[in-house]
SEPAFI-205925 format. One record per residue (C-alpha): residue number from 1; residue in three letters; chain; x, y, z. Coordinates in nm, 2 decimals, decimal comma. Each point is the difference from the previous one (the first is absolute). Layout:
N
{NUM ALA A {X Y Z}},
...
REM end
This chain:
511
{1 UNK A {17,03 18,08 4,88}},
{2 UNK A {0,05 -0,10 0,36}},
{3 UNK A {0,09 -0,37 0,06}},
{4 UNK A {-0,26 -0,21 0,19}},
{5 UNK A {0,26 -0,07 0,27}},
{6 UNK A {0,01 0,37 0,09}},
{7 UNK A {-0,38 0,01 0,02}},
{8 UNK A {0,00 -0,30 0,23}},
{9 UNK A {0,27 0,16 0,22}},
{10 UNK A {-0,20 0,32 0,03}},
{11 UNK A {-0,31 -0,19 0,08}},
{12 UNK A {0,17 -0,21 0,27}},
{13 UNK A {0,15 0,32 0,16}},
{14 UNK A {-0,34 0,17 0,00}},
{15 UNK A {-0,16 -0,32 0,13}},
{16 UNK A {0,24 -0,01 0,28}},
{17 UNK A {-0,11 0,35 0,11}},
{18 UNK A {-0,36 -0,10 -0,03}},
{19 UNK A {0,05 -0,31 0,20}},
{20 UNK A {0,17 0,19 0,29}},
{21 UNK A {-0,32 0,21 0,02}},
{22 UNK A {-0,23 -0,30 -0,02}},
{23 UNK A {-0,14 0,10 -0,34}},
{24 UNK A {0,05 -0,34 -0,16}},
{25 UNK A {-0,22 -0,20 0,24}},
{26 UNK A {-0,31 0,06 -0,20}},
{27 UNK A {0,16 -0,12 -0,33}},
{28 UNK A {0,12 -0,32 0,16}},
{29 UNK A {-0,34 -0,09 0,15}},
{30 UNK A {-0,21 0,09 -0,29}},
{31 UNK A {-0,11 -0,32 -0,18}},
{32 UNK A {-0,02 0,18 -0,33}},
{33 UNK A {0,37 0,11 0,00}},
{34 UNK A {0,19 -0,19 -0,26}},
{35 UNK A {0,25 -0,26 0,13}},
{36 UNK A {0,32 0,17 -0,13}},
{37 UNK A {-0,10 0,34 0,15}},
{38 UNK A {-0,07 -0,17 0,34}},
{39 UNK A {0,34 -0,17 -0,01}},
{40 UNK A {0,18 0,33 -0,08}},
{41 UNK A {-0,19 0,16 0,29}},
{42 UNK A {0,12 -0,28 0,24}},
{43 UNK A {0,36 0,04 -0,12}},
{44 UNK A {-0,01 0,37 0,06}},
{45 UNK A {-0,14 -0,06 0,35}},
{46 UNK A {0,28 -0,24 0,11}},
{47 UNK A {0,17 0,12 0,32}},
{48 UNK A {-0,22 0,31 0,03}},
{49 UNK A {-0,17 0,11 0,32}},
{50 UNK A {-0,36 0,03 -0,12}},
{51 UNK A {-0,23 0,24 0,21}},
{52 UNK A {-0,34 -0,12 0,12}},
{53 UNK A {-0,18 0,29 -0,18}},
{54 UNK A {0,11 0,07 -0,36}},
{55 UNK A {0,11 0,36 -0,08}},
{56 UNK A {-0,05 0,02 -0,37}},
{57 UNK A {0,03 0,37 -0,04}},
{58 UNK A {0,32 0,01 0,21}},
{59 UNK A {0,15 -0,28 -0,22}},
{60 UNK A {-0,06 0,19 -0,32}},
{61 UNK A {0,14 0,32 0,15}},
{62 UNK A {0,31 -0,20 0,10}},
{63 UNK A {0,06 -0,12 -0,36}},
{64 UNK A {-0,01 0,35 -0,15}},
{65 UNK A {-0,18 0,26 -0,21}},
{66 UNK A {-0,11 -0,23 -0,28}},
{67 UNK A {-0,13 -0,25 0,24}},
{68 UNK A {-0,20 0,27 0,18}},
{69 UNK A {-0,18 0,09 -0,32}},
{70 UNK A {-0,05 -0,37 -0,08}},
{71 UNK A {-0,15 -0,04 0,35}},
{72 UNK A {-0,24 0,29 -0,07}},
{73 UNK A {-0,10 -0,18 -0,31}},
{74 UNK A {-0,06 -0,34 0,18}},
{75 UNK A {-0,22 0,19 0,25}},
{76 UNK A {-0,26 0,01 -0,28}},
{77 UNK A {0,02 -0,38 -0,03}},
{78 UNK A {-0,16 -0,17 0,30}},
{79 UNK A {-0,09 -0,29 -0,22}},
{80 UNK A {0,37 -0,05 -0,07}},
{81 UNK A {0,18 0,07 0,33}},
{82 UNK A {-0,30 -0,05 0,24}},
{83 UNK A {-0,21 0,25 0,20}},
{84 UNK A {0,25 0,02 0,29}},
{85 UNK A {0,30 0,08 -0,21}},
{86 UNK A {-0,20 0,24 -0,22}},
{87 UNK A {-0,12 0,19 0,30}},
{88 UNK A {0,35 0,03 0,15}},
{89 UNK A {0,15 0,11 -0,32}},
{90 UNK A {-0,23 0,30 0,00}},
{91 UNK A {0,24 0,14 0,27}},
{92 UNK A {0,26 0,06 -0,27}},
{93 UNK A {0,03 0,38 -0,02}},
{94 UNK A {0,35 0,03 -0,14}},
{95 UNK A {0,18 0,12 0,32}},
{96 UNK A {0,37 -0,01 -0,08}},
{97 UNK A {0,31 0,19 0,13}},
{98 UNK A {0,05 0,33 -0,20}},
{99 UNK A {0,29 0,07 -0,23}},
{100 UNK A {0,25 0,28 0,08}},
{101 UNK A {-0,11 0,33 -0,14}},
{102 UNK A {0,33 0,03 -0,21}},
{103 UNK A {-0,12 -0,30 -0,20}},
{104 UNK A {-0,35 0,15 -0,04}},
{105 UNK A {0,14 0,33 -0,11}},
{106 UNK A {0,22 -0,16 -0,26}},
{107 UNK A {-0,30 -0,19 -0,13}},
{108 UNK A {-0,22 0,31 -0,03}},
{109 UNK A {0,27 0,21 -0,17}},
{110 UNK A {0,08 -0,28 -0,25}},
{111 UNK A {-0,37 -0,04 -0,08}},
{112 UNK A {-0,06 0,38 -0,05}},
{113 UNK A {0,34 0,06 -0,16}},
{114 UNK A {0,06 0,31 0,20}},
{115 UNK A {0,09 0,11 0,36}},
{116 UNK A {-0,26 -0,07 0,27}},
{117 UNK A {-0,01 0,38 0,10}},
{118 UNK A {-0,14 0,09 -0,34}},
{119 UNK A {-0,30 -0,22 0,05}},
{120 UNK A {-0,08 0,03 0,38}},
{121 UNK A {0,05 0,30 0,23}},
{122 UNK A {0,05 -0,24 0,28}},
{123 UNK A {-0,03 -0,38 0,07}},
{124 UNK A {0,00 -0,18 0,33}},
{125 UNK A {0,28 -0,26 0,03}},
{126 UNK A {-0,20 -0,22 0,24}},
{127 UNK A {-0,25 -0,20 -0,20}},
{128 UNK A {-0,37 -0,01 0,11}},
{129 UNK A {-0,02 -0,36 -0,13}},
{130 UNK A {0,22 -0,28 -0,13}},
{131 UNK A {-0,16 -0,28 -0,21}},
{132 UNK A {0,13 -0,30 -0,19}},
{133 UNK A {0,06 0,19 -0,33}},
{134 UNK A {0,01 0,36 0,11}},
{135 UNK A {0,02 0,25 0,27}},
{136 UNK A {-0,18 0,34 0,04}},
{137 UNK A {0,14 0,34 0,11}},
{138 UNK A {-0,19 0,32 0,07}},
{139 UNK A {0,11 0,30 -0,21}},
{140 UNK A {-0,09 0,35 -0,11}},
{141 UNK A {0,01 0,09 -0,37}},
{142 UNK A {0,17 0,31 -0,13}},
{143 UNK A {-0,34 0,15 -0,05}},
{144 UNK A {-0,09 -0,05 0,37}},
{145 UNK A {-0,22 -0,32 0,00}},
{146 UNK A {0,02 -0,28 0,25}},
{147 UNK A {0,05 -0,33 -0,17}},
{148 UNK A {0,09 -0,36 0,07}},
{149 UNK A {0,29 -0,14 -0,20}},
{150 UNK A {0,01 -0,37 -0,06}},
{151 UNK A {0,33 -0,14 -0,11}},
{152 UNK A {0,07 -0,35 -0,15}},
{153 UNK A {0,26 -0,19 0,19}},
{154 UNK A {0,32 -0,05 -0,21}},
{155 UNK A {0,05 -0,35 -0,13}},
{156 UNK A {-0,35 -0,11 0,07}},
{157 UNK A {-0,08 -0,07 -0,36}},
{158 UNK A {0,28 -0,26 -0,03}},
{159 UNK A {-0,10 -0,17 0,33}},
{160 UNK A {-0,36 -0,03 -0,11}},
{161 UNK A {0,09 -0,13 -0,34}},
{162 UNK A {0,22 -0,27 0,15}},
{163 UNK A {-0,27 -0,11 0,26}},
{164 UNK A {-0,28 0,00 -0,26}},
{165 UNK A {0,20 -0,22 -0,23}},
{166 UNK A {0,02 -0,26 0,27}},
{167 UNK A {-0,37 0,04 0,09}},
{168 UNK A {-0,09 -0,07 -0,36}},
{169 UNK A {0,22 -0,30 -0,02}},
{170 UNK A {-0,15 -0,15 0,33}},
{171 UNK A {-0,35 0,08 -0,11}},
{172 UNK A {0,05 -0,19 -0,33}},
{173 UNK A {0,14 -0,30 0,18}},
{174 UNK A {-0,29 -0,01 0,25}},
{175 UNK A {-0,27 0,05 -0,26}},
{176 UNK A {0,15 -0,27 -0,21}},
{177 UNK A {-0,07 -0,25 0,27}},
{178 UNK A {-0,37 0,03 -0,07}},
{179 UNK A {-0,29 -0,06 0,23}},
{180 UNK A {-0,09 0,27 0,25}},
{181 UNK A {0,31 0,20 -0,07}},
{182 UNK A {-0,10 0,03 -0,37}},
{183 UNK A {-0,35 0,12 0,10}},
{184 UNK A {0,13 0,28 0,21}},
{185 UNK A {0,22 0,12 -0,29}},
{186 UNK A {0,31 0,11 0,18}},
{187 UNK A {0,16 0,13 -0,33}},
{188 UNK A {-0,29 0,24 -0,04}},
{189 UNK A {0,06 0,12 0,36}},
{190 UNK A {0,37 0,08 -0,08}},
{191 UNK A {-0,10 0,16 -0,33}},
{192 UNK A {-0,23 0,24 0,19}},
{193 UNK A {0,26 0,06 0,26}},
{194 UNK A {0,25 0,08 -0,28}},
{195 UNK A {-0,24 0,25 -0,16}},
{196 UNK A {-0,08 0,17 0,34}},
{197 UNK A {0,38 0,02 0,07}},
{198 UNK A {0,07 0,16 -0,34}},
{199 UNK A {-0,26 0,26 0,07}},
{200 UNK A {0,13 0,07 0,35}},
{201 UNK A {0,36 0,03 -0,12}},
{202 UNK A {-0,10 0,27 -0,26}},
{203 UNK A {-0,12 0,31 0,20}},
{204 UNK A {-0,15 0,15 -0,31}},
{205 UNK A {-0,24 -0,29 -0,01}},
{206 UNK A {-0,09 0,05 0,36}},
{207 UNK A {-0,05 0,37 -0,06}},
{208 UNK A {-0,23 -0,07 -0,29}},
{209 UNK A {-0,20 -0,24 0,22}},
{210 UNK A {-0,04 0,27 0,27}},
{211 UNK A {-0,12 0,25 -0,27}},
{212 UNK A {-0,25 -0,25 -0,15}},
{213 UNK A {-0,13 -0,08 0,35}},
{214 UNK A {-0,04 0,37 0,09}},
{215 UNK A {-0,21 0,05 -0,32}},
{216 UNK A {-0,23 -0,29 0,09}},
{217 UNK A {-0,05 0,11 0,36}},
{218 UNK A {-0,13 0,35 -0,08}},
{219 UNK A {-0,35 -0,15 0,09}},
{220 UNK A {0,13 -0,07 0,35}},
{221 UNK A {0,13 0,33 0,14}},
{222 UNK A {0,07 -0,16 0,34}},
{223 UNK A {0,28 -0,21 -0,16}},
{224 UNK A {0,32 0,19 -0,09}},
{225 UNK A {0,28 -0,10 -0,24}},
{226 UNK A {0,31 0,23 0,02}},
{227 UNK A {0,09 0,19 -0,31}},
{228 UNK A {0,30 -0,11 -0,20}},
{229 UNK A {0,29 0,24 -0,07}},
{230 UNK A {0,07 -0,12 -0,35}},
{231 UNK A {0,29 0,24 -0,05}},
{232 UNK A {0,18 -0,17 0,28}},
{233 UNK A {-0,10 -0,35 -0,07}},
{234 UNK A {0,22 -0,26 -0,19}},
{235 UNK A {0,02 -0,37 -0,01}},
{236 UNK A {0,20 -0,01 0,32}},
{237 UNK A {-0,13 0,30 0,19}},
{238 UNK A {-0,36 0,08 0,07}},
{239 UNK A {-0,10 0,34 0,14}},
{240 UNK A {-0,35 0,06 0,12}},
{241 UNK A {-0,21 0,23 0,23}},
{242 UNK A {0,09 -0,03 0,37}},
{243 UNK A {-0,29 -0,14 0,21}},
{244 UNK A {-0,04 0,14 0,35}},
{245 UNK A {-0,22 -0,25 0,19}},
{246 UNK A {-0,03 -0,27 0,26}},
{247 UNK A {0,05 -0,36 -0,10}},
{248 UNK A {-0,32 -0,21 0,03}},
{249 UNK A {0,20 -0,25 0,21}},
{250 UNK A {0,03 0,25 0,28}},
{251 UNK A {-0,36 0,00 0,14}},
{252 UNK A {0,10 0,17 0,32}},
{253 UNK A {0,14 0,29 -0,19}},
{254 UNK A {-0,31 0,01 -0,22}},
{255 UNK A {-0,23 0,03 0,30}},
{256 UNK A {0,23 0,26 0,16}},
{257 UNK A {-0,02 0,21 -0,31}},
{258 UNK A {-0,38 -0,02 0,02}},
{259 UNK A {-0,06 -0,22 -0,31}},
{260 UNK A {-0,32 -0,20 -0,03}},
{261 UNK A {0,15 -0,35 -0,05}},
{262 UNK A {-0,33 -0,16 -0,10}},
{263 UNK A {-0,04 0,27 -0,28}},
{264 UNK A {0,36 -0,07 -0,11}},
{265 UNK A {-0,08 -0,37 -0,03}},
{266 UNK A {-0,31 0,06 -0,21}},
{267 UNK A {0,19 0,24 -0,23}},
{268 UNK A {0,28 -0,25 -0,05}},
{269 UNK A {-0,24 -0,28 -0,09}},
{270 UNK A {-0,20 0,22 -0,24}},
{271 UNK A {0,32 0,12 -0,17}},
{272 UNK A {0,12 -0,36 -0,05}},
{273 UNK A {-0,34 -0,10 -0,15}},
{274 UNK A {0,01 0,30 -0,23}},
{275 UNK A {0,34 -0,11 -0,12}},
{276 UNK A {-0,06 -0,37 -0,03}},
{277 UNK A {-0,36 -0,03 -0,12}},
{278 UNK A {-0,08 0,34 -0,16}},
{279 UNK A {0,33 0,08 -0,17}},
{280 UNK A {0,18 -0,34 -0,02}},
{281 UNK A {0,33 0,15 0,11}},
{282 UNK A {0,10 -0,03 0,36}},
{283 UNK A {0,28 0,07 0,24}},
{284 UNK A {0,11 -0,36 0,09}},
{285 UNK A {0,22 0,08 0,30}},
{286 UNK A {-0,24 0,18 0,23}},
{287 UNK A {0,17 -0,10 0,33}},
{288 UNK A {0,00 0,24 0,30}},
{289 UNK A {0,34 0,13 -0,07}},
{290 UNK A {-0,11 0,14 -0,34}},
{291 UNK A {-0,32 0,17 0,13}},
{292 UNK A {-0,02 0,34 0,18}},
{293 UNK A {-0,28 0,20 0,16}},
{294 UNK A {0,03 0,37 -0,10}},
{295 UNK A {-0,10 0,28 0,24}},
{296 UNK A {-0,33 0,06 -0,19}},
{297 UNK A {-0,11 -0,36 0,04}},
{298 UNK A {0,10 -0,12 -0,35}},
{299 UNK A {0,21 -0,31 -0,06}},
{300 UNK A {0,32 0,01 -0,21}},
{301 UNK A {0,19 -0,29 -0,15}},
{302 UNK A {0,36 -0,05 -0,11}},
{303 UNK A {0,21 -0,27 -0,17}},
{304 UNK A {-0,16 -0,08 -0,33}},
{305 UNK A {0,25 -0,27 -0,11}},
{306 UNK A {-0,26 -0,29 0,02}},
{307 UNK A {-0,33 0,08 -0,18}},
{308 UNK A {-0,28 -0,24 -0,11}},
{309 UNK A {-0,21 0,02 -0,31}},
{310 UNK A {-0,33 -0,17 -0,08}},
{311 UNK A {-0,20 0,03 -0,32}},
{312 UNK A {-0,37 0,09 0,00}},
{313 UNK A {-0,13 -0,35 -0,06}},
{314 UNK A {0,20 -0,14 0,29}},
{315 UNK A {-0,12 0,30 0,22}},
{316 UNK A {-0,36 -0,08 -0,08}},
{317 UNK A {0,06 -0,36 0,10}},
{318 UNK A {0,17 0,10 0,31}},
{319 UNK A {-0,27 0,25 0,11}},
{320 UNK A {-0,27 -0,27 -0,06}},
{321 UNK A {0,21 -0,25 0,20}},
{322 UNK A {0,04 0,24 0,29}},
{323 UNK A {-0,37 0,10 0,00}},
{324 UNK A {-0,11 -0,37 -0,03}},
{325 UNK A {0,21 -0,09 0,31}},
{326 UNK A {-0,14 0,30 0,18}},
{327 UNK A {-0,36 -0,09 -0,07}},
{328 UNK A {0,05 -0,38 0,02}},
{329 UNK A {-0,09 -0,06 -0,37}},
{330 UNK A {0,26 -0,29 -0,04}},
{331 UNK A {-0,16 -0,14 -0,31}},
{332 UNK A {0,06 0,32 -0,19}},
{333 UNK A {0,36 0,02 0,13}},
{334 UNK A {0,06 -0,36 -0,12}},
{335 UNK A {-0,15 0,08 -0,34}},
{336 UNK A {0,24 0,30 -0,03}},
{337 UNK A {0,30 -0,22 0,07}},
{338 UNK A {-0,10 -0,23 -0,29}},
{339 UNK A {-0,08 0,29 -0,23}},
{340 UNK A {0,34 0,15 0,07}},
{341 UNK A {0,17 -0,33 -0,06}},
{342 UNK A {0,14 -0,01 0,35}},
{343 UNK A {-0,14 -0,35 0,05}},
{344 UNK A {0,03 -0,26 -0,28}},
{345 UNK A {-0,33 -0,08 -0,17}},
{346 UNK A {0,01 -0,37 0,09}},
{347 UNK A {-0,09 0,09 0,36}},
{348 UNK A {-0,35 0,04 0,13}},
{349 UNK A {-0,13 0,35 0,07}},
{350 UNK A {-0,23 -0,11 0,28}},
{351 UNK A {0,29 -0,19 0,18}},
{352 UNK A {0,22 0,31 -0,03}},
{353 UNK A {-0,29 0,22 0,14}},
{354 UNK A {-0,02 -0,24 0,30}},
{355 UNK A {0,37 0,03 0,06}},
{356 UNK A {-0,04 0,38 0,00}},
{357 UNK A {-0,28 -0,02 0,24}},
{358 UNK A {0,22 -0,21 0,24}},
{359 UNK A {0,25 0,29 0,00}},
{360 UNK A {-0,25 0,29 0,01}},
{361 UNK A {-0,27 -0,10 0,24}},
{362 UNK A {0,22 -0,05 0,31}},
{363 UNK A {0,11 0,37 -0,04}},
{364 UNK A {-0,36 0,13 -0,03}},
{365 UNK A {-0,09 -0,10 0,36}},
{366 UNK A {0,30 0,17 0,16}},
{367 UNK A {-0,01 0,33 0,18}},
{368 UNK A {0,10 0,30 -0,21}},
{369 UNK A {0,35 0,04 0,15}},
{370 UNK A {0,08 -0,37 -0,06}},
{371 UNK A {-0,10 -0,01 -0,37}},
{372 UNK A {0,29 0,02 -0,24}},
{373 UNK A {0,03 0,03 -0,37}},
{374 UNK A {0,35 -0,13 0,03}},
{375 UNK A {-0,13 -0,32 0,17}},
{376 UNK A {-0,27 -0,03 -0,26}},
{377 UNK A {0,26 0,02 -0,28}},
{378 UNK A {0,24 -0,24 0,17}},
{379 UNK A {-0,29 -0,25 0,01}},
{380 UNK A {-0,07 0,05 -0,37}},
{381 UNK A {0,36 -0,08 -0,08}},
{382 UNK A {-0,01 -0,32 0,20}},
{383 UNK A {-0,26 -0,15 -0,24}},
{384 UNK A {0,19 0,08 -0,31}},
{385 UNK A {0,18 -0,33 0,00}},
{386 UNK A {-0,32 -0,20 0,01}},
{387 UNK A {-0,13 0,17 -0,31}},
{388 UNK A {0,32 0,02 -0,20}},
{389 UNK A {0,01 0,38 0,00}},
{390 UNK A {0,31 0,14 -0,14}},
{391 UNK A {0,13 0,31 0,17}},
{392 UNK A {-0,10 0,35 -0,13}},
{393 UNK A {0,30 0,23 0,08}},
{394 UNK A {-0,19 0,32 -0,03}},
{395 UNK A {-0,27 -0,12 0,24}},
{396 UNK A {0,26 -0,13 0,24}},
{397 UNK A {0,17 0,34 0,01}},
{398 UNK A {-0,34 0,15 0,07}},
{399 UNK A {-0,07 -0,24 0,27}},
{400 UNK A {0,32 0,08 0,17}},
{401 UNK A {-0,07 0,37 -0,02}},
{402 UNK A {-0,35 -0,05 0,13}},
{403 UNK A {0,13 -0,19 0,30}},
{404 UNK A {0,25 0,27 0,06}},
{405 UNK A {-0,25 0,28 -0,02}},
{406 UNK A {-0,24 -0,18 0,23}},
{407 UNK A {0,29 -0,05 0,25}},
{408 UNK A {0,08 0,37 -0,01}},
{409 UNK A {-0,37 0,10 0,03}},
{410 UNK A {-0,04 -0,23 0,31}},
{411 UNK A {0,30 0,17 0,18}},
{412 UNK A {-0,18 0,33 -0,05}},
{413 UNK A {-0,35 -0,13 0,09}},
{414 UNK A {-0,02 -0,35 0,16}},
{415 UNK A {-0,37 -0,01 -0,05}},
{416 UNK A {0,00 0,07 -0,38}},
{417 UNK A {-0,14 -0,26 -0,23}},
{418 UNK A {0,13 0,00 -0,35}},
{419 UNK A {-0,31 -0,17 -0,13}},
{420 UNK A {-0,24 0,27 0,13}},
{421 UNK A {0,22 0,28 -0,11}},
{422 UNK A {0,06 -0,15 -0,35}},
{423 UNK A {-0,36 -0,10 -0,07}},
{424 UNK A {-0,15 0,35 -0,10}},
{425 UNK A {0,30 0,07 -0,23}},
{426 UNK A {-0,01 -0,34 -0,17}},
{427 UNK A {-0,38 0,01 -0,03}},
{428 UNK A {0,01 0,34 -0,16}},
{429 UNK A {0,28 -0,10 -0,24}},
{430 UNK A {-0,18 -0,31 -0,11}},
{431 UNK A {-0,31 0,20 -0,06}},
{432 UNK A {0,19 0,25 -0,20}},
{433 UNK A {0,20 -0,25 -0,20}},
{434 UNK A {-0,26 -0,28 -0,05}},
{435 UNK A {-0,34 0,18 0,03}},
{436 UNK A {-0,23 0,08 -0,29}},
{437 UNK A {0,14 0,36 -0,03}},
{438 UNK A {0,35 -0,15 -0,04}},
{439 UNK A {-0,12 -0,25 -0,26}},
{440 UNK A {-0,17 0,28 -0,21}},
{441 UNK A {0,31 0,22 0,04}},
{442 UNK A {0,23 -0,28 -0,12}},
{443 UNK A {-0,23 -0,07 -0,30}},
{444 UNK A {0,00 0,37 -0,10}},
{445 UNK A {0,38 0,02 0,03}},
{446 UNK A {0,04 -0,31 -0,21}},
{447 UNK A {-0,24 0,12 -0,27}},
{448 UNK A {0,17 0,35 -0,01}},
{449 UNK A {0,34 -0,16 -0,04}},
{450 UNK A {-0,13 -0,21 -0,28}},
{451 UNK A {-0,16 0,30 -0,17}},
{452 UNK A {0,33 0,19 0,04}},
{453 UNK A {0,18 -0,28 -0,19}},
{454 UNK A {-0,24 0,02 -0,30}},
{455 UNK A {0,21 0,27 -0,20}},
{456 UNK A {0,31 -0,21 0,05}},
{457 UNK A {-0,19 -0,31 -0,11}},
{458 UNK A {-0,12 0,17 -0,32}},
{459 UNK A {0,36 0,12 -0,08}},
{460 UNK A {0,13 -0,36 0,05}},
{461 UNK A {-0,26 -0,13 -0,25}},
{462 UNK A {0,09 0,26 -0,26}},
{463 UNK A {0,37 -0,09 0,05}},
{464 UNK A {-0,08 -0,36 -0,05}},
{465 UNK A {-0,22 0,06 -0,31}},
{466 UNK A {0,14 0,30 -0,18}},
{467 UNK A {-0,22 -0,02 -0,32}},
{468 UNK A {-0,22 0,31 -0,07}},
{469 UNK A {-0,31 -0,18 0,09}},
{470 UNK A {0,15 -0,11 0,33}},
{471 UNK A {-0,07 -0,37 -0,09}},
{472 UNK A {0,25 -0,27 -0,12}},
{473 UNK A {0,01 -0,10 -0,37}},
{474 UNK A {-0,23 -0,29 -0,08}},
{475 UNK A {0,19 -0,33 -0,01}},
{476 UNK A {-0,01 -0,21 -0,32}},
{477 UNK A {-0,28 -0,26 -0,01}},
{478 UNK A {0,13 -0,35 0,05}},
{479 UNK A {-0,26 -0,15 -0,23}},
{480 UNK A {0,12 0,21 -0,30}},
{481 UNK A {0,35 -0,09 0,08}},
{482 UNK A {-0,08 -0,37 -0,01}},
{483 UNK A {-0,19 0,03 -0,34}},
{484 UNK A {0,27 0,21 -0,16}},
{485 UNK A {0,26 -0,27 -0,06}},
{486 UNK A {0,07 0,05 -0,36}},
{487 UNK A {0,00 0,34 -0,17}},
{488 UNK A {-0,20 0,32 0,01}},
{489 UNK A {-0,26 -0,13 -0,26}},
{490 UNK A {-0,12 -0,26 0,24}},
{491 UNK A {-0,04 0,26 0,27}},
{492 UNK A {-0,20 0,21 -0,24}},
{493 UNK A {-0,22 -0,29 -0,10}},
{494 UNK A {-0,08 -0,09 0,36}},
{495 UNK A {-0,09 0,37 0,07}},
{496 UNK A {-0,23 0,01 -0,30}},
{497 UNK A {-0,18 -0,32 0,10}},
{498 UNK A {-0,03 0,12 0,36}},
{499 UNK A {-0,14 0,34 -0,12}},
{500 UNK A {-0,26 -0,17 -0,22}},
{501 UNK A {-0,12 -0,22 0,28}},
{502 UNK A {-0,03 0,32 0,21}},
{503 UNK A {-0,20 0,18 -0,25}},
{504 UNK A {-0,23 -0,29 -0,05}},
{505 UNK A {-0,06 -0,03 0,37}},
{506 UNK A {-0,08 0,37 0,02}},
{507 UNK A {-0,26 -0,03 -0,28}},
{508 UNK A {-0,17 -0,30 0,17}},
{509 UNK A {-0,02 0,19 0,33}},
{510 UNK A {-0,15 0,31 -0,16}},
{511 UNK A {-0,26 -0,20 -0,20}},
REM end
């Protein structure tokens, strides 16, 4: 158990770095910041030269790999860190100096338990990418296939565990102060961050996520997920199909290669909608560095460490919310928020619908290129405080990914409108999931499942009542038990008298 003094020392050191990049200014000025947190921020800022424009992403990169991942998590929380900070944190793309190849070679051989030459015919010593937790090298397998080899940085597990322990301690202290800090649930944020990190630090989990996503995307042939080489994948080394393509961030190269950037933007949006709404399992780190345009016009994705999952009920709500905002049906959007429990029941549905209208209507009058789903969602998060809405982590991750996808799509086609591109897909999915055909299909499936359980139900009844007739033995009559207080002759006398009365009653009825 780490002492609180050590946690405080780490926080002050990290706070000092944040202060030098101007990243504490928002915390100090926010009236909802608890007093002790504001005082710590001021102490960390003492003597530091604070820049005029905060550089949040640069500050997290300066702190280290664990902070980079935390910054990527906070980019999903504009309600917590503010819109400006959340937007800047989207720049975090894990650019770090690479490790020497000798260290990487030792790591691969230790993971495989055999010499490198027995696994790969060749491997390039210069990495193609170096991130906060791993770096990637291009290689050729012994059977002649081009692959990408992703290797976990040595010691990264210990570094993350130490940092997360301090994050958990700090979140518990802040949440214990109550008020706005408690509503934003910082401990839940760190819990989700811890879970994502555990998934990213185990490459078999990342490989499984890629494999599951590939199965779900068979309906979208224009979106490619590289195949996993399971025989060369361990917890610390991930080997997957090499992708030859142009990064979607390089629009000039895309145009020079003859790509239709507008078509690429539409394919990207449709692939994201397929993942998030139709399948409920989506790539949650779809920034430009993780997306490539292939020579045949398809889009390929890499880096499956951060994935989002939404159950069917939440997806139905989400689709109805999006479609309601697209069509201006704010009353229905408000009702869904109450049905889903996102807004406490003591609030007024009509008032919430009016607040939604105040966010949505200004967007509807803008030109196509100026309309933004990201701006709409930011506006929605701004009204959460007024209606006591607790944060929904799965929806926040989705919001962050949607903003990211929209940003990438706009670099490809500045005139694209995510509303217009999304509407046909969302409308069709709602009709499929909520229309009369879907209702009939759900009822048939439910009835068939009930019918299939009948044999098991009958067997359970027979096990519970094992008598030959299948019925339990009759319990003794309480009235007879009460009468029979002496000996057996009294019981016989009562039985004879009762029988006589029965015979007399029968004779009377027959006559």
